[in-house]
C-alpha positions as CSV (number, residue, x, y, z in Angstrom):
1,X,-149.3,216.8,145.6
2,X,-145.5,217.3,146.3
3,X,-143.9,220.4,147.6
4,X,-142.2,221.2,144.4
5,X,-145.5,221.4,142.5
6,X,-147.1,223.4,145.3
7,X,-144.4,226.1,144.9
8,X,-145.3,226.4,141.2
9,X,-148.9,227.3,142.0
10,X,-150.0,230.8,142.5
11,X,-153.3,232.6,143.0
12,X,-153.4,235.6,140.7
13,X,-155.1,238.8,141.9
14,X,-158.4,240.2,140.8
15,X,-160.7,237.8,139.1
16,X,-159.0,234.7,140.7
17,X,-159.6,235.9,144.2
18,X,-163.2,236.6,143.3
19,X,-163.6,233.1,141.8
20,X,-162.0,231.6,144.9
21,X,-164.6,233.4,147.1
22,X,-167.3,232.0,144.9
23,X,-165.9,228.5,145.1
24,X,-165.8,228.7,148.9
25,X,-169.4,229.9,148.9
26,X,-170.4,227.0,146.7
27,X,-168.5,224.6,149.0
28,X,-170.6,225.7,152.0
29,X,-173.9,225.6,150.1
30,X,-173.3,222.2,148.5
31,X,-172.2,220.8,151.9
32,X,-175.5,222.0,153.3
33,X,-177.4,220.4,150.4
34,X,-175.4,217.2,151.0
35,X,-176.5,217.1,154.6
36,X,-180.1,217.8,153.7
37,X,-180.3,215.2,150.9
38,X,-178.2,212.7,152.9
39,X,-175.9,212.2,149.9
40,X,-172.2,212.8,149.5
41,X,-172.8,215.5,146.9
42,X,-169.8,217.6,147.6
43,X,-167.6,214.5,147.3
44,X,-168.8,213.8,143.8
45,X,-169.0,217.4,142.5
46,X,-166.0,219.0,140.9
47,X,-164.5,222.2,139.5
48,X,-163.1,221.1,136.2
49,X,-161.0,222.6,133.5
50,X,-160.1,226.2,133.0
51,X,-160.1,227.3,136.6
52,X,-157.6,224.5,137.6
53,X,-155.5,225.1,134.5
54,X,-155.2,228.8,135.1
55,X,-154.5,228.3,138.8
56,X,-151.5,226.1,138.0
57,X,-150.0,228.4,135.4
58,X,-150.7,231.6,137.5
59,X,-153.3,233.1,135.2
60,X,-156.5,234.8,136.3
61,X,-159.4,232.5,136.8
62,X,-162.5,233.9,135.0
63,X,-165.1,231.4,136.0
64,X,-165.9,228.3,137.9
65,X,-167.4,225.4,135.9
66,X,-168.9,222.5,137.9
67,X,-169.4,218.9,136.9
68,X,-171.4,216.5,139.0
69,X,-171.1,212.7,138.9
70,X,-174.8,211.8,138.9
71,X,-174.1,208.1,138.6
72,X,-172.2,208.0,141.9
73,X,-175.1,210.0,143.5
74,X,-177.9,207.7,142.3
75,X,-179.3,210.1,139.8
76,X,-178.9,213.4,141.7
77,X,-178.0,215.5,138.7
78,X,-177.1,219.0,137.5
79,X,-180.7,220.2,137.3
80,X,-181.4,219.0,140.8
81,X,-178.2,220.6,142.2
82,X,-179.0,223.9,140.4
83,X,-182.5,223.8,141.9
84,X,-181.2,223.2,145.4
85,X,-178.6,226.0,145.0
86,X,-181.4,228.3,144.1
87,X,-182.9,227.6,147.5
88,X,-179.6,228.3,149.2
89,X,-178.9,231.7,147.5
90,X,-180.7,234.6,149.1
91,X,-181.2,236.7,145.9
92,X,-183.3,236.0,142.8
93,X,-181.8,233.5,140.5
94,X,-182.8,231.7,137.2
95,X,-181.9,228.3,136.0
96,X,-181.9,227.0,132.4
97,X,-181.0,223.4,131.5
98,X,-180.1,222.4,127.9
99,X,-180.4,219.1,126.1
100,X,-176.8,218.2,127.1
101,X,-177.7,218.3,130.8
102,X,-175.9,221.6,131.4
103,X,-177.7,223.9,133.8
104,X,-176.8,227.6,133.9
105,X,-177.6,229.2,137.3
106,X,-177.8,233.0,136.8
107,X,-177.6,235.3,139.8
108,X,-180.0,238.2,139.2
109,X,-179.7,240.3,142.3
110,X,-177.0,241.9,144.5
111,X,-175.1,239.0,146.1
112,X,-172.0,240.1,148.0
113,X,-169.4,237.5,149.0
114,X,-166.1,238.6,150.7
115,X,-166.7,242.1,149.3
116,X,-167.2,241.0,145.7
117,X,-170.5,241.6,143.9
118,X,-171.8,238.5,142.1
119,X,-174.9,240.1,140.5
120,X,-175.0,238.9,136.9
121,X,-172.7,235.9,137.6
122,X,-173.5,232.7,135.8
123,X,-172.5,229.3,137.2
124,X,-172.4,226.3,134.8
125,X,-173.2,223.0,136.3
126,X,-172.9,219.9,133.9
127,X,-173.5,216.3,134.4
128,X,-170.5,214.0,133.9
129,X,-171.4,212.4,130.6
130,X,-170.5,210.3,127.6
131,X,-171.1,211.8,124.1
132,X,-171.7,210.2,120.7
133,X,-171.1,212.0,117.4
134,X,-172.3,211.3,113.9
135,X,-169.2,212.8,112.2
136,X,-171.4,215.3,110.3
137,X,-171.4,218.2,112.7
138,X,-169.6,219.4,115.8
139,X,-172.1,218.9,118.6
140,X,-172.9,215.5,120.1
141,X,-176.0,213.8,118.8
142,X,-176.5,211.9,122.0
143,X,-175.3,212.3,125.6
144,X,-175.7,209.8,128.5
145,X,-174.7,209.8,132.1
146,X,-171.1,208.7,132.9
147,X,-168.8,208.5,135.8
148,X,-166.3,211.4,136.3
149,X,-163.5,209.0,135.2
150,X,-165.3,208.5,131.9
151,X,-166.2,212.2,131.6
152,X,-162.6,213.5,131.5
153,X,-161.8,211.4,128.4
154,X,-164.3,213.2,126.3
155,X,-162.4,216.4,126.7
156,X,-160.0,217.8,124.2
157,X,-156.7,218.3,126.1
158,X,-155.3,216.7,129.2
159,X,-154.8,220.1,131.0
160,X,-158.6,220.6,130.8
161,X,-159.2,217.3,132.6
162,X,-157.7,218.5,135.9
163,X,-160.2,219.1,138.7
164,X,-160.8,220.0,142.3
165,X,-163.4,218.2,144.5
166,X,-165.9,220.7,145.8
167,X,-165.5,219.1,149.3
168,X,-161.8,220.1,149.3
169,X,-162.3,223.8,148.5
170,X,-163.3,225.1,151.9
171,X,-159.8,226.5,152.7
172,X,-159.1,227.8,149.2
173,X,-157.6,226.6,145.9
174,X,-154.1,226.2,147.2
175,X,-155.2,223.7,149.9
176,X,-157.3,221.6,147.5
177,X,-155.9,218.4,146.0
178,X,-155.6,218.6,142.2
179,X,-157.1,215.4,140.7
180,X,-155.4,214.2,137.6
181,X,-157.3,211.2,136.4
182,X,-155.3,210.9,133.1
183,X,-152.1,210.9,135.1
184,X,-150.5,213.3,132.6
185,X,-152.5,216.6,132.8
186,X,-150.2,218.3,135.3
187,X,-147.1,217.1,133.5
188,X,-148.4,218.2,130.1
189,X,-149.3,221.6,131.6
190,X,-145.9,222.1,133.1
191,X,-144.2,221.2,129.8
192,X,-146.7,223.4,127.9
193,X,-147.8,220.6,125.6
194,X,-151.3,220.2,124.3
195,X,-151.9,216.5,124.4
196,X,-155.2,214.8,123.9
197,X,-156.6,212.3,126.5
198,X,-157.4,209.9,123.7
199,X,-156.7,209.5,119.9
200,X,-156.5,213.1,118.6
201,X,-158.2,212.0,115.3
202,X,-161.3,211.0,117.3
203,X,-161.0,214.2,119.4
204,X,-161.0,216.5,116.4
205,X,-163.3,214.5,114.2
206,X,-165.9,214.5,116.9
207,X,-165.8,218.2,117.4
208,X,-163.8,220.1,114.8
209,X,-164.1,223.4,116.8
210,X,-161.5,221.9,119.1
211,X,-158.9,222.5,116.4
212,X,-159.7,226.2,116.5
213,X,-159.6,226.1,120.3
214,X,-156.1,224.7,120.0
215,X,-155.0,227.8,118.2
216,X,-156.7,229.9,120.9
217,X,-154.7,228.2,123.6
218,X,-151.4,228.5,121.7
219,X,-152.1,232.2,121.1
220,X,-153.2,232.9,124.7
221,X,-150.8,230.8,126.7
222,X,-147.9,229.9,124.4
223,X,-148.6,226.2,124.6
224,X,-147.1,223.8,122.0
225,X,-148.5,221.1,119.8
226,X,-146.7,217.7,119.9
227,X,-146.3,216.1,116.5
228,X,-149.1,213.6,116.7
229,X,-151.6,216.4,117.6
230,X,-150.3,218.8,114.9
231,X,-150.5,216.0,112.2
232,X,-154.0,215.1,113.3
233,X,-155.2,218.7,113.0
234,X,-153.7,218.9,109.5
235,X,-155.5,215.6,108.5
236,X,-158.8,216.7,109.9
237,X,-158.7,220.4,109.0
238,X,-161.3,220.2,106.3
239,X,-163.9,219.2,108.9
240,X,-164.0,222.8,110.0
241,X,-166.7,223.0,107.3
242,X,-168.9,220.8,109.6
243,X,-169.2,223.8,112.0
244,X,-171.9,226.3,111.2
245,X,-170.4,229.4,109.6
246,X,-171.7,231.8,112.3
247,X,-169.9,229.7,114.9
248,X,-166.7,229.7,112.9
249,X,-166.9,233.5,112.8
250,X,-167.6,233.8,116.5
251,X,-164.6,231.6,117.5
252,X,-162.3,233.4,115.1
253,X,-163.3,236.9,116.1
254,X,-164.1,236.5,119.8
255,X,-161.6,233.8,120.9
256,X,-158.6,233.8,118.5
257,X,-158.2,237.1,116.7
258,X,-158.8,239.2,119.8
259,X,-155.3,238.5,121.1
260,X,-152.4,241.0,120.3
261,X,-150.6,238.0,118.7
262,X,-153.4,237.5,116.1
263,X,-151.0,237.8,113.2
264,X,-149.0,234.8,114.5
265,X,-152.3,233.0,115.0
266,X,-153.2,233.5,111.4
267,X,-149.8,232.1,110.3
268,X,-150.2,229.1,112.6
269,X,-153.7,228.5,111.2
270,X,-152.3,228.6,107.7
271,X,-149.5,226.1,108.6
272,X,-152.1,223.7,110.2
273,X,-154.2,224.0,107.0
274,X,-157.1,225.4,109.0
275,X,-157.5,228.5,106.8
276,X,-158.2,226.4,103.7
277,X,-161.7,225.4,104.6
278,X,-162.4,229.0,105.9
279,X,-161.2,230.4,102.5
280,X,-163.6,228.0,100.8
281,X,-166.5,229.1,103.0
282,X,-165.7,232.7,102.3
283,X,-165.0,232.4,98.6
284,X,-168.0,230.5,97.5
285,X,-170.9,231.4,99.7
286,X,-173.9,229.2,98.8
287,X,-176.1,229.9,101.8
288,X,-177.2,232.8,103.8
289,X,-175.1,231.5,106.7
290,X,-171.9,231.5,104.6
291,X,-172.6,235.0,103.3
292,X,-173.3,236.1,107.0
293,X,-169.8,234.7,107.9
294,X,-168.2,237.1,105.4
295,X,-170.4,240.0,106.6
296,X,-169.6,239.3,110.2
297,X,-165.8,239.3,109.7
298,X,-165.9,242.4,107.5
299,X,-168.1,244.2,110.0
300,X,-165.8,243.4,112.9
301,X,-162.7,244.3,110.7
302,X,-164.1,247.9,110.4
303,X,-164.2,248.1,114.2
304,X,-160.5,247.3,114.4
305,X,-157.5,249.0,112.9
306,X,-157.1,248.9,109.1
307,X,-154.1,246.6,109.6
308,X,-156.4,243.9,111.0
309,X,-158.1,243.5,107.6
310,X,-154.8,243.8,105.8
311,X,-153.5,240.9,107.9
312,X,-156.5,238.8,106.9
313,X,-155.8,239.6,103.2
314,X,-152.1,238.7,103.7
315,X,-153.2,235.1,104.4
316,X,-155.4,235.1,101.4
317,X,-158.8,235.3,103.0
318,X,-161.1,236.6,100.3
319,X,-162.3,239.7,102.2
320,X,-160.9,242.4,99.9
321,X,-164.2,244.2,99.3
322,X,-163.5,247.4,101.3
323,X,-160.0,247.6,99.7
324,X,-160.6,246.1,96.3
325,X,-159.9,249.4,94.5
326,X,-156.3,249.3,95.7
327,X,-153.4,247.2,94.2
328,X,-151.4,244.9,96.3
329,X,-148.6,247.5,96.4
330,X,-151.0,250.2,97.4
331,X,-152.4,248.0,100.2
332,X,-148.9,247.5,101.5
333,X,-148.4,251.3,101.6
334,X,-151.7,251.7,103.3
335,X,-150.6,249.4,106.0
336,X,-147.5,251.5,106.6
337,X,-149.5,254.7,106.8
338,X,-152.3,253.5,109.1
339,X,-150.1,251.4,111.4
340,X,-149.9,254.2,113.9
341,X,-153.5,255.4,113.5
342,X,-156.6,254.6,115.6
343,X,-159.3,252.5,114.0
344,X,-161.4,255.6,113.4
345,X,-158.6,257.6,111.8
346,X,-157.5,254.7,109.7
347,X,-160.9,254.0,108.2
348,X,-161.4,257.7,107.6
349,X,-158.3,257.7,105.6
350,X,-159.5,254.6,103.6
351,X,-162.7,256.6,103.0
352,X,-160.8,259.4,101.4
353,X,-159.0,256.9,99.2
354,X,-162.2,255.2,98.1
355,X,-164.1,258.5,97.6
356,X,-161.6,261.3,96.8
357,X,-164.4,263.8,97.3
358,X,-164.1,263.2,101.0
359,X,-160.5,264.3,100.8
360,X,-161.0,267.5,98.9
361,X,-164.6,268.4,100.0
362,X,-164.9,271.1,97.3
363,X,-167.5,270.5,94.6
364,X,-166.6,273.7,92.8
365,X,-163.0,272.6,92.5
366,X,-164.1,269.2,91.1
367,X,-166.4,270.8,88.6
368,X,-163.5,273.1,87.3
369,X,-161.4,270.0,86.7
370,X,-164.3,268.2,85.1
371,X,-165.0,271.0,82.7
372,X,-161.4,270.7,81.3
373,X,-162.0,267.1,80.3
374,X,-165.6,266.3,79.8
375,X,-167.7,267.5,76.9
376,X,-170.6,265.2,77.5
377,X,-171.9,264.2,81.0
378,X,-171.7,260.6,80.0
379,X,-168.0,260.9,80.0
380,X,-167.9,261.9,83.7
381,X,-167.4,258.3,85.0
382,X,-164.4,257.9,82.7
383,X,-162.8,261.1,84.1
384,X,-163.5,260.1,87.7
385,X,-162.3,256.5,87.5
386,X,-159.3,256.8,85.1
387,X,-157.9,260.3,86.0
388,X,-159.2,262.0,89.1
389,X,-159.6,259.1,91.6
390,X,-156.2,257.3,90.7
391,X,-154.5,260.7,91.0
392,X,-155.9,261.5,94.4
393,X,-155.1,258.0,95.6
394,X,-151.5,258.2,94.5
395,X,-151.1,261.7,96.1
396,X,-152.6,260.6,99.5
397,X,-150.5,257.4,99.6
398,X,-147.4,259.3,98.7
399,X,-148.0,262.1,101.3
400,X,-150.8,261.2,103.7
401,X,-150.3,264.4,105.7
402,X,-151.4,266.5,102.7
403,X,-155.0,265.5,103.5
404,X,-154.8,268.1,106.3
405,X,-153.9,270.9,103.9
406,X,-156.7,271.3,101.4
407,X,-154.9,274.0,99.3
408,X,-151.7,271.9,99.0
409,X,-153.8,268.9,98.0
410,X,-155.7,270.8,95.3
411,X,-152.5,272.2,93.9
412,X,-150.9,268.7,93.9
413,X,-154.0,267.3,92.0
414,X,-153.8,270.1,89.4
415,X,-150.0,269.5,89.0
416,X,-150.3,265.7,88.7
417,X,-153.2,265.9,86.2
418,X,-151.2,268.4,84.1
419,X,-153.5,271.4,84.1
420,X,-152.7,275.1,84.2
421,X,-155.3,276.4,86.7
422,X,-154.9,279.0,89.3
423,X,-156.8,278.5,92.6
């Protein structure tokens, strides 16, 4: 690693320092296991992906993911390493290993390292592997052990192939050699380009969720898509439908639309044709899962500012249910009014629009108006839907502050309806 590159690297404060302490701790423990097992385990175990990427670009490191080359270690794998680490850690831990050979080591007690508490921390340990896909889903149908050199080429972007060898971590991240097997991971990261380590059509066809992850990285880090990757996403965008709807919703809400730049992410997704399959999934739900996708997004929208839902509607996602009583022009005005409101205040205002009784909160007043127009109780819905509710909506959208002055609001309703009533 030349001195120019070293000057670019920077350890961020906070989470990065904590993760560096964890990495040093793991270095010591895995070196002990190596000695006990008489295997060069630390030489063939790596920190891969996000930690190295974020170290290079000076962003906080949130976790440390480990990959072990079990082929080079004669079959000593992730489950065995997790089990041995359990023996080395002085507090209670749990290990779960899934069908892909990924072991999650969960620390369940107060473990202090360099003044940081790691109680509740999860350490992911995966086997270096090959994956095979059927083209009908987004998860591999089959995995098999592979060398670390093979493993990196199953990843989506070159900057996520970068790694540190655990054996090199003893003195900290900045002293460890960055291993760049593709030969272009560091360069792509420096230039901010999201290149794939193999044919992008294969990358995105194998796992369509990678196309959504691309949007996340652009939104979060400002990376760029080279033309071949951009064109591949456009070609493969419809394969988003291969992802279970609940997973699509989770990625959208928890990874992409959480960023302050979510509006630009929606525009980007539209330009990459990624919103087309999502619109289809939302517009024509045929299964409980697809209905759940709409419910999940709408439920989350009501926890955010009103403008969040309006932004989803602007890109033609069919989610208008909470605002379907408003015209497009009225929704635009609603966005202007609620842009400075908290989520709670904004949705309270929407509640007043959808149920004008919440704005007036005077049943006697409503009955006085009703008596002027309705001779038969069956006519009440006509009065409410064609006269009273549209009038209150127009008044509130014209002068939202009037909602805080009930007398002025009532007087305005009487005037707009054209009655001669004294309050």
